[in-house]
C-alpha positions in Angstrom: 43.0 -166.1 -98.7 41.2 -162.8 -98.8 42.0 -160.4 -101.6 40.8 -157.5 -99.4 43.5 -155.2 -98.2 44.1 -151.6 -97.0 47.7 -151.7 -98.4 47.9 -148.6 -100.6 51.5 -149.3 -101.7 50.4 -152.8 -102.9 47.6 -151.3 -104.9 49.9 -148.7 -106.5 52.4 -151.5 -107.4 49.7 -153.7 -109.0 48.3 -150.9 -111.1 51.8 -149.9 -112.3 52.3 -153.5 -113.4 49.1 -153.4 -115.5 47.0 -155.4 -113.0 43.5 -154.6 -111.9 42.6 -153.4 -108.4 39.0 -152.8 -107.1 38.9 -149.3 -105.5 36.5 -147.6 -103.2 34.6 -144.4 -104.2 31.8 -142.5 -102.6 29.4 -144.0 -105.1 30.3 -147.7 -105.6 33.5 -149.8 -105.8 35.2 -149.6 -109.2 37.3 -152.1 -111.1 40.4 -150.0 -111.9 43.2 -150.2 -114.4 45.7 -147.9 -116.1 43.9 -146.1 -119.0 47.0 -146.3 -121.2 47.5 -150.0 -120.7 45.7 -152.1 -123.4 46.3 -155.2 -121.3 44.6 -153.6 -118.2 41.7 -152.2 -120.1 41.0 -155.5 -122.0 41.2 -157.2 -118.6 38.5 -155.0 -117.2 36.2 -155.8 -120.1 37.0 -159.5 -119.8 36.7 -159.7 -116.0 33.3 -157.9 -116.0 32.1 -159.7 -119.2 31.3 -156.2 -120.4 30.6 -155.4 -124.1 33.3 -153.2 -125.8 30.6 -150.8 -127.1 29.9 -149.6 -123.6 32.4 -146.8 -122.7 34.3 -146.6 -119.4 34.7 -143.7 -116.9 38.2 -142.2 -116.4 39.0 -141.2 -112.8 41.5 -138.3 -112.2 42.9 -136.9 -108.9 42.3 -133.2 -109.4 40.9 -130.7 -112.0 44.3 -129.9 -113.4 44.6 -133.5 -114.6 41.6 -132.9 -116.9 44.0 -131.4 -119.4 45.7 -134.8 -119.9 42.5 -136.4 -121.3 40.1 -133.7 -122.4 40.5 -131.4 -125.4 37.7 -128.9 -124.8 35.6 -128.0 -121.7 32.4 -125.9 -122.2 31.7 -123.1 -119.7 28.8 -125.0 -118.2 31.0 -128.0 -117.7 33.6 -125.9 -115.9 30.8 -124.6 -113.6 29.6 -128.2 -112.9 33.1 -129.4 -112.2 33.9 -126.5 -109.9 30.7 -127.1 -107.9 30.5 -130.9 -107.7 34.1 -132.2 -107.9 35.3 -134.2 -106.1 32.0 -135.9 -106.1 29.5 -138.1 -107.9 29.2 -136.2 -111.1 30.7 -137.5 -114.4 31.3 -135.2 -117.4 31.4 -136.5 -121.0 33.7 -134.1 -122.9 35.6 -134.1 -126.2 38.7 -136.3 -125.7 42.3 -135.8 -126.5 43.8 -138.1 -129.2 46.0 -139.7 -126.5 43.0 -141.3 -124.8 42.6 -144.9 -126.3 39.5 -145.6 -128.3 39.1 -148.8 -126.2 38.2 -146.6 -123.3 35.6 -144.5 -125.2 34.1 -147.3 -127.4 35.6 -145.4 -130.4 33.7 -142.2 -129.6 35.3 -138.7 -129.8 34.2 -138.1 -126.2 35.5 -139.4 -122.8 33.7 -139.7 -119.5 35.7 -138.2 -116.6 35.2 -137.6 -112.9 37.1 -136.9 -109.6 35.9 -139.4 -107.0 35.2 -138.1 -103.4 37.0 -140.8 -101.4 40.2 -139.9 -99.5 41.9 -143.3 -100.0 41.3 -143.4 -103.8 42.3 -139.7 -104.2 45.6 -140.6 -102.4 46.0 -143.5 -104.8 45.3 -141.4 -107.9 47.7 -138.7 -106.7 50.4 -141.4 -106.4 50.1 -142.6 -110.0 51.3 -141.0 -113.2 48.2 -142.2 -115.1 44.5 -141.9 -114.7 42.3 -144.9 -113.9 39.4 -146.4 -115.8 37.1 -147.8 -113.2 33.6 -149.1 -114.1 31.7 -150.7 -111.2 33.4 -153.8 -109.8 30.7 -156.3 -110.6 29.9 -158.7 -113.5 28.2 -156.7 -116.3 24.5 -156.0 -115.6 24.7 -157.0 -111.9 24.0 -154.9 -108.8 27.0 -152.6 -108.1 29.1 -153.4 -105.0 29.2 -150.9 -102.1 31.6 -152.8 -99.8 34.9 -154.6 -100.4 33.2 -157.9 -99.4 30.7 -157.5 -102.2 33.6 -157.3 -104.7 35.3 -160.3 -103.3 32.1 -162.3 -103.5 31.7 -161.4 -107.2 35.3 -162.0 -108.4 37.2 -164.0 -105.8 40.7 -164.8 -107.2 39.9 -163.3 -110.6 41.4 -160.1 -109.4 44.6 -159.5 -107.3 43.2 -157.0 -104.8 40.3 -155.0 -103.4 41.5 -151.8 -101.7 39.3 -151.6 -98.7 37.9 -148.1 -98.1 34.8 -149.1 -96.1 31.2 -148.9 -97.2 30.4 -146.4 -100.0 28.8 -143.2 -98.7 26.5 -142.5 -101.6 25.7 -146.1 -102.7 24.5 -145.4 -106.2 26.4 -144.3 -109.3 27.5 -140.9 -110.4 25.2 -138.7 -112.5 26.5 -138.4 -116.0 26.2 -135.1 -118.0 27.4 -134.5 -121.5 27.0 -131.7 -124.1 25.5 -131.8 -127.5 26.5 -128.4 -128.9 25.8 -126.0 -126.0 22.9 -128.2 -124.7 23.7 -130.1 -121.5 22.3 -133.7 -121.6 21.9 -136.1 -118.7 22.9 -139.5 -119.9 22.5 -141.3 -116.5 20.6 -140.4 -113.4 22.6 -140.8 -110.2 23.8 -139.3 -106.9 23.6 -135.6 -108.0 20.0 -134.6 -108.6 18.6 -133.0 -111.8 17.3 -130.2 -109.6 20.8 -129.4 -108.3 22.2 -129.4 -111.8 19.5 -127.2 -113.3 19.8 -124.8 -110.4 23.3 -124.2 -111.5 23.3 -124.3 -115.3 19.6 -124.1 -116.4 17.5 -126.6 -118.2 19.0 -130.0 -119.2 17.8 -132.6 -121.6 17.3 -136.2 -120.3 18.5 -139.0 -122.7 19.2 -142.0 -120.4 18.7 -145.0 -122.7 20.5 -146.2 -125.8 20.7 -149.9 -126.5 23.0 -149.6 -129.6 25.6 -146.9 -129.1 25.4 -145.7 -125.5 27.2 -142.3 -125.0 27.9 -143.3 -121.4 27.7 -146.2 -118.9 24.3 -147.2 -117.5 22.3 -146.4 -120.6 21.3 -150.0 -121.5 17.8 -151.1 -120.5 19.1 -153.9 -118.2 21.8 -152.6 -116.0 22.5 -152.8 -112.2 19.9 -155.6 -112.1 19.4 -158.2 -109.4 19.3 -161.8 -110.5 16.2 -162.4 -108.4 12.8 -161.5 -110.0 12.0 -158.0 -108.7 8.7 -156.1 -108.7 8.3 -152.4 -108.0 5.0 -152.1 -106.2 2.6 -149.3 -105.3 0.4 -151.7 -103.3 2.5 -154.3 -101.6 -0.2 -156.3 -99.8 -2.2 -156.7 -103.1 0.9 -157.8 -105.1 2.0 -160.2 -102.3 -1.2 -162.2 -102.8 0.1 -163.4 -106.2 3.2 -164.9 -104.6 1.9 -166.4 -101.4 3.5 -169.7 -102.1 7.0 -168.3 -102.6 9.7 -167.0 -100.4 9.4 -163.3 -100.7 11.6 -160.5 -99.4 10.6 -156.8 -99.5 12.5 -153.6 -99.6 10.8 -150.6 -98.0 11.8 -147.0 -98.0 10.6 -146.5 -94.4 9.3 -149.0 -91.9 5.7 -149.9 -92.0 3.5 -152.8 -91.0 2.9 -155.3 -93.8 -0.3 -157.4 -93.3 1.1 -160.4 -95.3 3.7 -163.0 -94.5 7.2 -162.3 -95.9 10.5 -164.1 -95.4 12.6 -161.0 -95.1 12.0 -157.2 -94.7 14.7 -154.6 -95.3 14.2 -151.0 -94.3 16.3 -148.5 -96.4 15.8 -145.6 -94.0 13.9 -145.7 -90.8 13.9 -141.9 -90.7 12.8 -141.4 -94.3 16.2 -139.9 -95.4 16.6 -140.3 -99.2 20.4 -140.3 -99.0 20.5 -143.0 -96.3 18.1 -145.0 -98.5 20.3 -144.7 -101.5 23.3 -145.7 -99.5 21.6 -148.9 -98.3 19.8 -149.8 -101.6 22.3 -152.0 -103.4 23.5 -153.7 -100.2 19.9 -154.6 -99.3 
């Protein structure tokens, strides 16, 4: 029996009863639970097989809800939130004491965003608690961009996938924190560095930390396919090394490849970077 459903009331009931529900966002599907339920949050970590030192992102329905989880908001953070929320930008800010350390990996900061998906915004507005929702995949695997991807990963390990259709962005949110007054990008994502710097000036890029990551996605191996993958600037030349294997290729735009391949996926026939991002994980 499929766990995929569009039943919003069922999702609300499950979350209120400390169960997990996979939810759609504009970026990727998230594995959601009540941030104030230790049972739910531990279940997120266990289901994903995610290490506890890797913090989670808190999802809220509107900017006013920020006051429930955040103690301090720098002026540049306010400007970013006003411009990009709802949307694929996560802000790492000083947390309130009420936010459990389990969410933040013991740090004094919490990662927060407002997702830009009508169904999930309706869900969040119907709950009296925010949701922690890391990507709905086993830790380190490719993030899911459809409800079917989530079901394939977890099957009956979770009670429900709230079906909101394919994700419109297809890659994770950009994560921005603050060290003093200095904005720092901890994870590259759907909002470009250029758009952020146009708004608040120069930012520092600190996107890797293997020991104490400030935000999700900072480990060297993350969102990784299980199949050996090679990034190539000369596909025909590299294909010669693997002529005896079944090889598939991902191309940004369509082009003729003068070598035999088993499968070819075109991310955007028109060369649209947003379309390519939307299709990347699914391909």
